N, C-alpha and C positions, 0 to 999 in steps of 0.2 A: 405082207405082214408089216413091213416097214411103213408102207403107205397108210395102213390102218392105225399104227402107233402114232404117226405124224399127224393124222387127222384128229386123233383123240387128244394129243397135246395142244393142237391149234384150238380145238373146241374148249379145252380147259382154259387156255389163256384168254379166249374171247369171253367166256363166262366170268372168269375172275376179274377181268377188266370192267365188264358191265356192272358187276356187283360192287366193285370198289368205287366206281364213278357214282353209282346211285347212293352209296353210303356217304360219300363226300358231299353230294348235293343236299342230302337230308340233313347232315350235320350243319351245313352252311345255313340251311333254313331255320334250324334250331336257334343258332346264334342271332340271325336276323330278326326272328320273331321275338327273342328275348329283349333285344334293343328296342323293337317297336312297342312291345307292351309296357316297358318301363318308362317309355316316353309318352305314354297315354294313348297310343293308337289302339284300335279295336276295343275301346272302352264300351261303346254302345253295344257291340256284339256280345261282349262278356256279360253285360248287365241284362240284355234281353234274354239270353239263353239261361243265365242263372235265375232270373225271376221266374222263368217257365218251369225250371227243373228242380230248384231247391226244395227239400222236404222239411217239414216242421212237425214236431211232436204235438199231438192233439189235433193235427190237420191231416197229415199223411197217414196211411195205414200202417199200423205197427208191424205187420208181417213184412211189408216192403222195406221199412227201415232196417228191420233185422237181416233181411236178405242182403241188402246193400252193404250193411256192416260186415256181414259174413264174407262176402266177395272181396271187400276191401281188406279184411283181416288176412286173407290168404296171400295177398300181394305185398304185405309189409311186415316189419318187425322181424324177430328171430325166426318165425315160422317159415318165411320165404327162403331163408338160407338152409333150413333143414330140408325142405323140398328140393331145392337146387342140389344139395349135397347128396341126397338119395339118388336123384337122376344122374348125377355126375358119376357116382359109383357104379350105377347100373350100366352107363354108357362105357365105362372102363371095362366092365366084365364082357359086354357084348362086342364092342368094336375097338377096344384098345385105348391107350392113353391119349391119342390125338383127339378123339371125339370128346373124351372126358375133359381135357384141358379146354377145348372149344367152349363147352358149356360152362365150366367152373370159372375160368379166367374171364371170359367175355362178360358174364353176368356181374361178376365182382367189379370189374373195371367200369362197366356201364353205371353201376349203382354209385361208385366212387365219384365218377365225373358228374352224375346228376347232382350229388351233394355240392360239388365244386361250383357248378353253375348256379345253384340255388343262392349260395352266398355271394357269388359275383353279381348277379342281377338284383338280389335282395328284395324281391317283390313281396309286397304285403298280401297276406291271405284275404279272401272275402269275408265281409262281416255283415252281409245282408240279412242272414238269419243266424240263430244259434247253431253253432257247429255240432253235428251229431257224431263226430269223431275228432274231438279237440286236439289240435296240434299247433305248435308255435313257430316251427321252423319256416324259412321263406317259401314262397309258393312255386316259383318257376324254375325248372320244369317239374311236372308231377313225377315224383319218384315212383309211385305205384304204377302209373301208366308206362313209364320207362321200363320198369322191372317186368311188367306183363308183356310188353312188346318183345323185348330181347329174349325172354325166357320161352315164350310160346312159339316165336318164329324159329328159334334155334331147335326147339323140340320138333317142329315139322321138318327142319332140315336134316336133323341127326338121327331121328328114329325111323327105321325103314317102314314100320307099320303106318306111319303118318302119311304115306302115299294115298291112303284111303281117304276119300273126300269127307267122310264123317269126322275123322280126327282133325282135318283141317278146318272144317266148320266149327268144331268145338273150340279149337285154339283161337280162331278169329272171334268167336263169341266171348271168350274169356278176356281177350284184349279189350274189346269194346265195352264189356260190362264193367271191367275194373276201372277204366277211365271214367265211364258214366257214373259209377258209384261215388267217385270223388266229388263230382259236380252235385249230385243229388244230396250228398251228405253235407254240403255247404263248406267244403274245406279247400276247394280249388276253383279257379276260374276256368272257363272252357279252353281258353288259350294255353293254360298251364298243361291241360291234358293233351292238347294237340302237340305241344312241344315235346312232352314226354313220350308220346307215341312215336314221333319222328326220331327222337334220340335213340329209343330202344331199337327201332328198326334199322337205324344207321349202324349200330354196333353189331347187330345180327347179320346184316349184309356184309360188313367188313370181315367178320369171322367166316362167313360163307365164302368170301373171295379167297381168303387164305387157305381154307380147307380144300376148295375146288382145285386150286393150283397145286398144292402139295400132294394130294391123293392121286390126281391124274398123272402127275409127274412120276409117281411111284409105280402104279400099276394100271392106269387107264380107267379105273372105276372107283365108285364110292357108293356105299350102301345107303343112299338117301335120295330124296327128290332133287338133290343138286346135280345128279348125273344127267348130262345133256343127252 
């Protein structure tokens, strides 16, 4: 029995360490990419991808514009906090305050840090075409992409039903589509979106590291795909 408990604790520490290291590496890449794009690097990449994907009224299908605006709407504004709040309350009812705090606090801190980095790097948004979701705040990193990554990755980690591959594919699709919508609508450079994805994933993995360590220390198990 003691050997099994020691093995569970060792697995927890190993998993927590791997997640924490991955989170640190991703955040370092976010900062490095921020400095790179503000120095003018990856300009050709941003222009090429934006030219290929940017939509315009009268040229792009109206239904596609509406679809991308709808996907983008879910990931921003007051509505995102309503969705996060509902899931946070649900997690509290299902699994207690630990899981609820992981969702609520991590998403809020990630959103706040995204805003901090936006004004730190102060990158100008693209103006290649008329924006289909006008916004004036700095560009890097994409807040929508950051929000989507941290929210849906945490959803997979914290909700037991997310062990099903269908849920995981749906979460991955929403992360990708949210970021893609920001490029298609002409409000972000591709590197803004990449930076946002990495930032959101970093915060989600850091939360996962803390959860894994604390829960396995308590009882050797956790009701999510974090369980080794």
